[in-house]
N, CA, C and O of each residue as an XYZ file, in Angstrom:
536
protein
N      17.830    -24.508    -54.838
C      17.787    -23.284    -53.950
C      18.507    -23.665    -52.797
O      18.096    -24.571    -52.074
N      19.552    -23.043    -52.567
C      20.529    -23.366    -51.054
C      19.855    -22.473    -50.145
O      19.325    -21.375    -50.313
N      20.025    -23.302    -49.025
C      19.376    -22.877    -47.563
C      20.272    -22.108    -46.711
O      21.141    -22.771    -46.145
N      20.250    -20.889    -46.501
C      21.584    -20.054    -46.099
C      21.504    -20.361    -44.327
O      21.364    -19.462    -43.498
N      21.649    -22.085    -43.945
C      21.680    -22.176    -42.689
C      22.451    -21.072    -41.602
O      21.969    -20.855    -40.491
N      23.523    -20.509    -42.011
C      24.282    -19.566    -41.005
C      23.437    -18.501    -40.819
O      23.384    -18.024    -39.686
N      22.589    -17.904    -41.918
C      21.853    -16.765    -41.568
C      20.299    -17.220    -40.389
O      19.646    -16.605    -39.546
N      20.284    -18.322    -40.851
C      19.079    -18.688    -39.893
C      19.275    -19.447    -38.796
O      18.254    -19.705    -38.160
N      20.667    -20.037    -38.244
C      21.365    -20.517    -37.167
C      21.373    -19.056    -36.324
O      20.839    -18.934    -35.221
N      22.187    -17.792    -37.148
C      22.393    -16.378    -36.549
C      21.067    -15.919    -36.267
O      20.969    -15.491    -35.117
N      19.850    -15.861    -37.048
C      19.067    -15.408    -36.768
C      18.029    -15.632    -35.409
O      17.282    -14.861    -34.806
N      18.401    -17.210    -35.230
C      17.689    -17.980    -33.910
C      18.465    -17.427    -33.047
O      17.870    -16.841    -32.143
N      19.571    -17.411    -33.013
C      20.471    -17.224    -31.700
C      20.246    -15.954    -31.372
O      20.382    -15.766    -30.163
N      19.853    -14.688    -32.199
C      19.652    -13.414    -31.795
C      18.102    -13.152    -30.959
O      17.784    -12.449    -30.000
N      17.397    -14.042    -31.803
C      16.038    -14.351    -31.340
C      15.796    -14.743    -29.885
O      14.870    -14.288    -29.215
N      16.803    -15.725    -29.397
C      16.650    -16.343    -28.262
C      17.376    -15.482    -27.325
O      17.058    -15.583    -26.140
N      18.122    -14.811    -27.589
C      18.889    -14.108    -26.939
C      18.135    -13.274    -26.477
O      17.942    -13.208    -25.263
N      17.386    -12.235    -27.587
C      16.206    -11.066    -27.081
C      15.416    -11.501    -26.319
O      15.305    -11.022    -25.190
N      14.630    -12.571    -26.774
C      14.077    -13.302    -25.540
C      14.342    -13.430    -24.273
O      13.527    -13.082    -23.419
N      15.333    -13.866    -24.026
C      16.012    -14.144    -22.940
C      16.140    -12.739    -22.083
O      15.847    -12.640    -20.891
N      16.562    -11.827    -22.799
C      16.631    -10.430    -22.081
C      15.658     -9.970    -22.200
O      15.984     -8.787    -22.102
N      14.696     -9.969    -22.338
C      13.227     -9.433    -22.286
C      12.805    -10.219    -21.118
O      12.263     -9.626    -20.186
N      12.970    -11.322    -21.073
C      12.298    -12.157    -20.220
C      12.669    -11.780    -18.682
O      11.861    -11.658    -17.762
N      14.317    -11.598    -18.610
C      15.025    -11.282    -17.549
C      14.464     -9.925    -16.967
O      13.982     -9.723    -15.853
N      14.674     -8.947    -18.138
C      14.045     -7.631    -17.813
C      12.524     -7.363    -17.202
O      12.286     -6.424    -16.442
N      11.606     -8.249    -17.612
C      10.429     -8.742    -17.166
C       9.942     -8.696    -15.822
O       9.029     -8.049    -15.310
N      10.745     -9.517    -15.374
C      10.765     -9.718    -13.876
C      11.568     -8.872    -13.118
O      11.267     -8.740    -11.932
N      12.405     -8.349    -13.502
C      12.883     -7.105    -12.675
C      12.276     -5.962    -12.226
O      12.376     -5.367    -11.152
N      11.383     -5.663    -13.592
C      10.599     -4.359    -13.888
C       9.326     -5.173    -12.618
O       9.002     -4.385    -11.729
N       8.849     -6.193    -12.549
C       7.741     -6.663    -11.824
C       8.011     -6.460    -10.431
O       7.230     -5.910     -9.655
N       9.336     -6.998    -10.084
C       9.884     -7.212     -8.735
C      10.133     -5.550     -8.348
O      10.024     -5.455     -7.126
N      10.366     -4.495     -8.833
C      10.732     -3.260     -8.526
C       9.293     -2.703     -8.695
O       9.246     -1.711     -7.967
N       8.071     -2.879     -9.327
C       6.750     -2.271     -9.139
C       6.453     -2.915     -8.062
O       5.777     -2.402     -7.170
N       6.851     -3.944     -8.015
C       5.845     -4.910     -6.934
C       5.956     -4.169     -5.661
O       5.018     -3.943     -4.897
N       7.510     -3.716     -5.458
C       7.794     -3.199     -3.779
C       7.234     -2.200     -3.849
O       6.694     -1.789     -2.823
N       7.147     -1.463     -5.006
C       6.719      0.315     -4.579
C       5.400      0.058     -4.808
O       4.866      1.138     -4.557
N       4.397     -0.844     -5.188
C       3.135     -0.898     -5.132
C       2.764     -1.162     -3.887
O       2.007     -0.330     -3.387
N       3.129     -2.251     -3.108
C       3.064     -3.236     -2.086
C       2.247     -2.878     -0.691
O       2.806     -2.280      0.228
N       0.867     -3.306     -0.630
C       0.803     -2.722      0.788
C       1.630     -3.125      1.793
O       1.461     -2.690      2.932
N       2.571     -3.956      1.513
C       2.944     -4.138      3.033
C       4.319     -3.302      3.421
O       4.919     -3.404      4.491
N       4.664     -2.493      2.365
C       5.632     -1.336      2.490
C       4.734     -0.221      3.309
O       5.212      0.258      4.338
N       3.573      0.144      2.901
C       3.237      1.529      3.081
C       2.677      1.034      4.307
O       2.450      1.881      5.172
N       2.359     -0.385      4.602
C       1.966     -0.706      6.189
C       2.865     -0.635      7.223
O       2.567     -0.444      8.402
N       4.052     -0.802      6.744
C       5.097     -0.474      7.498
C       5.217      0.890      8.410
O       5.270      1.121      9.618
N       5.232      1.736      7.108
C       4.921      3.270      7.319
C       3.729      3.430      8.577
O       3.857      4.025      9.647
N       2.707      2.793      8.128
C       1.292      3.103      9.303
C       1.943      2.473     10.503
O       1.781      3.120     11.538
N       2.642      1.363     10.614
C       2.893      0.848     12.230
C       3.856      1.892     12.627
O       3.702      2.389     13.743
N       4.941      2.348     11.796
C       5.843      3.184     12.288
C       5.364      4.615     13.125
O       5.832      5.131     14.140
N       4.360      4.967     12.344
C       3.426      6.214     12.651
C       2.851      5.814     13.975
O       3.185      6.468     14.963
N       2.031      4.819     14.098
C       1.463      4.486     15.445
C       2.369      4.084     16.810
O       1.942      3.992     17.961
N       3.772      3.869     16.327
C       4.909      3.533     17.152
C       5.236      5.147     17.623
O       5.136      5.497     18.799
N       5.631      6.047     16.554
C       5.871      7.212     16.592
C       5.111      7.870     17.829
O       5.620      8.036     18.938
N       3.916      8.192     17.492
C       2.895      8.540     18.434
C       2.515      8.111     19.666
O       2.008      8.926     20.438
N       2.730      6.520     20.120
C       2.617      5.869     21.163
C       3.977      6.601     22.135
O       3.906      6.916     23.323
N       5.144      6.740     21.252
C       6.360      7.129     21.883
C       6.446      8.324     22.552
O       7.087      8.509     23.586
N       5.704      9.247     21.870
C       5.832     11.285     21.827
C       4.705     11.158     22.742
O       4.885     12.277     23.222
N       4.018     10.865     23.177
C       2.726     11.217     23.746
C       2.306     10.408     25.095
O       2.669      9.240     25.235
N       1.532     11.070     26.079
C       1.244     10.323     27.068
C      -0.108     10.941     27.362
O      -0.326     12.152     27.391
N      -1.124      9.835     27.611
C      -2.287     10.162     27.903
C      -2.890     10.949     29.460
O      -2.590     10.507     30.569
N      -3.631     11.971     29.274
C      -3.816     12.813     30.026
C      -5.442     12.388     30.814
O      -5.776     12.523     31.991
N      -6.291     11.798     29.536
C      -7.617     11.487     29.976
C      -7.635      9.557     29.370
O      -6.753      8.791     28.982
N      -8.940      9.450     29.554
C      -9.423      8.250     29.278
C      -8.824      7.774     27.673
O      -7.919      7.013     27.331
N      -9.815      8.630     26.895
C      -9.263      8.832     25.395
C      -8.848      9.810     24.914
O      -9.479     10.836     25.167
N      -7.570      9.923     23.984
C      -7.524     11.021     23.552
C      -7.153     10.589     21.717
O      -6.851      9.494     21.241
N      -7.264     11.441     21.283
C      -6.914     11.334     19.556
C      -5.471     12.593     19.043
O      -5.367     13.746     19.461
N      -4.830     12.114     18.370
C      -3.505     12.381     18.307
C      -3.505     12.413     16.857
O      -4.051     11.489     16.255
N      -2.808     13.629     16.050
C      -2.759     13.304     14.480
C      -1.107     13.449     14.058
O      -0.238     14.241     14.420
N      -1.107     12.585     13.352
C       0.394     12.636     12.575
C       0.281     12.572     11.341
O      -0.337     11.657     10.798
N       0.804     13.440     10.756
C       0.879     13.631      9.137
C      -0.517     13.331      8.442
O      -1.130     14.355      8.138
N      -0.987     12.429      8.206
C      -2.188     12.442      7.798
C      -3.537     10.915      8.082
O      -4.540     10.434      7.554
N      -2.592     10.712      9.321
C      -2.999      9.992     10.460
C      -3.631     10.174     11.945
O      -3.067     10.895     12.768
N      -4.515      9.664     12.162
C      -5.501      9.626     13.474
C      -4.899      8.425     14.392
O      -4.840      7.257     14.007
N      -4.475      8.875     15.627
C      -4.103      7.417     16.514
C      -5.121      7.951     17.750
O      -5.328      9.069     18.222
N      -5.489      7.028     17.952
C      -6.762      6.625     19.394
C      -5.757      6.579     20.301
O      -4.988      5.712     19.886
N      -5.214      7.171     21.613
C      -4.752      6.944     22.592
C      -6.166      6.335     23.834
O      -7.207      6.971     23.995
N      -5.880      5.183     24.468
C      -7.079      4.437     25.084
C      -6.480      3.960     26.408
O      -5.560      3.142     26.397
N      -7.027      4.497     27.658
C      -6.530      3.764     29.272
C      -6.547      2.551     28.703
O      -7.385      2.462     27.806
N      -5.958      1.652     28.896
C      -6.308      0.063     28.698
C      -7.175     -0.144     30.331
O      -7.278      0.551     31.343
N      -7.683     -1.489     29.895
C      -8.659     -2.052     31.459
C      -7.295     -2.425     32.609
O      -7.483     -2.470     33.825
N      -6.505     -2.568     32.233
C      -5.433     -3.182     33.162
C      -4.303     -1.751     33.293
O      -3.097     -1.975     33.396
N      -4.767     -0.485     33.279
C      -3.731      0.818     33.431
C      -2.832      0.967     32.453
O      -1.980      1.804     32.750
N      -2.683      0.442     31.324
C      -1.556      0.432     30.371
C      -2.219      1.053     29.311
O      -3.446      0.963     29.252
N      -1.473      1.786     28.306
C      -2.271      2.870     27.366
C      -2.139      1.802     25.954
O      -1.217      1.067     25.600
N      -3.123      2.005     25.510
C      -3.605      0.760     24.016
C      -3.526      2.226     23.324
O      -3.986      3.253     23.822
N      -2.745      2.108     21.883
C      -2.709      2.940     20.589
C      -3.468      2.366     19.676
O      -3.346      1.143     19.732
N      -4.366      2.804     18.672
C      -5.005      2.340     17.731
C      -5.189      3.431     16.435
O      -5.728      4.522     16.619
N      -4.809      3.118     15.451
C      -4.731      3.914     14.278
C      -6.116      3.661     13.538
O      -6.631      2.605     13.171
N      -6.511      4.866     13.450
C      -8.231      4.999     13.345
C      -8.271      4.718     11.664
O      -8.900      3.791     11.155
N      -7.462      5.720     10.914
C      -7.409      5.665      9.530
C      -6.375      5.254      8.706
O      -5.662      5.959      7.991
N      -6.351      3.998      8.871
C      -5.088      2.963      8.248
C      -5.789      2.845      6.865
O      -7.016      2.798      6.788
N      -4.773      2.787      5.495
C      -5.024      2.944      4.170
C      -4.909      1.310      3.714
O      -5.699      0.611      3.080
N      -3.642      1.019      4.284
C      -3.346     -0.615      3.981
C      -3.816     -1.723      5.096
O      -4.488     -1.640      6.125
N      -3.176     -2.763      4.441
C      -3.606     -4.045      5.327
C      -2.554     -4.102      6.347
O      -1.444     -3.624      6.115
N      -2.896     -4.763      7.671
C      -4.476     -4.699      7.888
C      -4.419     -3.580      8.380
O      -3.497     -2.876      8.791
N      -6.437     -3.378      8.238
C      -6.480     -2.202      8.379
C      -6.798     -1.850      9.626
O      -7.130     -0.692      9.880
N      -6.727     -2.942     10.691
C      -6.810     -2.892     11.960
C      -5.372     -2.552     12.490
O      -4.513     -3.367     12.153
N      -4.978     -1.551     13.219
C      -3.599     -1.661     14.124
C      -3.579     -0.801     14.967
O      -3.772      0.414     14.928
N      -3.172     -1.948     16.249
C      -2.856     -1.637     17.414
C      -2.004     -1.923     18.255
O      -1.655     -3.095     18.117
N      -1.298     -1.211     19.385
C      -0.048     -1.523     19.991
C      -0.590     -1.007     21.509
O      -1.260      0.004     21.720
N      -0.154     -1.897     22.414
C       0.222     -3.333     22.283
C      -0.865     -4.148     21.668
O      -1.986     -3.647     21.763
N      -0.766     -5.427     20.989
C      -1.560     -5.837     20.201
C      -2.569     -7.053     20.794
O      -3.408     -7.798     20.288
N      -1.904     -6.795     22.441
C      -2.897     -7.856     23.575
C      -3.533     -6.601     24.375
O      -4.246     -6.918     25.327
N      -3.425     -5.666     24.203
C      -3.958     -4.573     24.831
C      -5.735     -4.592     24.817
O      -6.361     -4.592     23.757
N      -6.267     -4.605     25.901
C      -7.451     -4.832     26.199
C      -7.894     -3.421     26.629
O      -7.054     -2.818     27.298
N      -9.174     -2.706     26.351
C      -9.966     -1.505     26.573
C     -11.278     -1.774     26.736
O     -11.659     -2.905     26.434
N     -12.206     -0.830     27.227
C     -13.377     -0.609     27.127
C     -13.473      0.842     26.357
O     -12.594      1.701     26.422
N     -14.777      0.964     25.570
C     -14.974      2.517     25.271
C     -16.660      2.304     25.272
O     -17.368      1.355     24.936
N     -16.986      3.801     25.873
C     -18.596      3.586     25.875
C     -18.681      4.601     24.557
O     -17.732      5.036     23.905
N     -20.445      4.906     24.312
C     -20.428      5.308     23.178
C     -20.248      6.880     22.876
O     -20.170      7.472     21.800
N     -20.204      7.419     24.402
C     -19.560      8.835     24.140
C     -17.785      9.050     23.630
O     -17.192      9.959     23.049
N     -17.374      7.745     24.175
C     -15.713      7.715     23.760
C     -15.883      7.455     22.177
O     -15.025      7.912     21.422
N     -16.748      6.879     21.769
C     -16.878      6.575     20.147
C     -17.363      7.685     19.557
O     -16.769      7.872     18.496
N     -18.023      8.347     19.734
C     -18.780      9.887     19.176
C     -17.694     11.065     19.766
O     -17.631     12.199     19.292
N     -16.980     10.644     20.726
C     -15.664     11.528     20.611
C     -14.614     11.216     19.277
O     -14.300     11.984     18.368
N     -14.215      9.860     19.506
C     -13.327      9.563     18.269
C     -13.863     10.521     17.242
O     -13.532     11.690     17.045
N     -14.696      9.836     16.673
C     -15.289     10.272     15.446
C     -15.328     12.282     15.212
O     -15.100     12.938     14.196
N     -15.708     12.736     16.607
C     -15.440     14.171     16.021
C     -14.010     14.659     15.793
O     -13.710     15.649     15.127
N     -13.121     13.798     16.462
C     -11.899     14.574     16.497
C     -11.038     14.042     14.979
O     -10.163     14.706     14.423
N     -11.451     12.960     14.610
C     -10.947     12.385     13.400
C     -12.385     12.342     12.175
O     -13.536     11.939     12.343
N     -11.795     12.864     11.106
C     -11.775     12.812      9.734
C     -11.832     11.676      9.402
O     -10.761     11.177      9.748
N     -12.642     10.700      8.773
C     -12.250      9.524      7.907
C     -11.532      8.521      8.968
O     -10.388      8.149      8.709
N     -12.121      8.112     10.056
C     -12.457      6.811     10.772
C     -12.632      5.975      9.671
O     -13.257      6.340      8.675
N     -12.119      4.880      9.787
C     -12.443      3.812      8.822
C     -13.598      3.186      9.682
O     -13.536      3.042     10.903
N     -14.604      2.850      8.931
C     -16.185      1.921      9.944
C     -15.353      0.650     10.224
O     -15.726      0.138     11.280
N     -14.362     -0.018      9.636
C     -14.459     -1.574      9.878
C     -13.173     -1.444     11.490
O     -13.104     -2.310     12.362
N     -12.354     -0.184     11.456
C     -11.630     -0.060     12.933
C     -12.413      0.155     14.069
O     -12.112     -0.334     15.158
N     -13.691      1.063     13.835
C     -14.753      1.268     14.567
C     -15.345     -0.054     14.926
O     -15.571     -0.341     16.101
N     -15.590     -0.833     13.973
C     -16.146     -1.803     14.213
C     -15.694     -3.111     15.183
O     -16.242     -3.837     16.012
N     -14.492     -2.980     14.631
C     -13.390     -3.789     15.408
C     -13.207     -3.691     17.113
O     -13.231     -4.494     18.046
N     -12.967     -1.908     16.911
C     -13.460     -1.560     18.531
C     -14.645     -1.889     19.202
O     -14.434     -2.765     20.041
N     -15.521     -1.611     19.163
C     -16.685     -2.080     19.361
C     -16.376     -3.427     19.864
O     -16.731     -3.579     21.032
N     -15.801     -4.476     19.302
C     -15.980     -6.125     19.542
C     -15.381     -6.582     20.656
O     -15.150     -7.775     20.848
N     -14.977     -5.265     21.792
C     -14.558     -5.454     23.267
C     -12.847     -5.837     22.803
O     -12.240     -6.758     23.349
N     -12.256     -5.002     21.767
C     -10.527     -4.920     22.010
C     -10.329     -4.365     23.333
O      -9.190     -4.195     23.767
């Protein structure tokens, strides 16, 4: 019996070629899917919402809550007189987003009750972080 080496060689070539193409396509698909489902991409939008609300609004009271798209942003008069802005219902990491990041503020229990009334779905982790004395 004669072994048709040419057919085997051609078959191996096509098999290796197909596996190589499949390997490359797999990494392309993973890269595209990774970008669209990345928390980082969605988190950038949340930072953008926070910046937009802070740029468009002025605080007239010690604590105010603003709504933008499906997000709630608390505007707080800081200890040194600067405005501090906190995203109350972030959906992506990091859950606590504040600008300026080094802004310090003090809130009373009445302030926290006001925030809870004005924004449905406030993330409890955000409230906990706010109570830590930021």
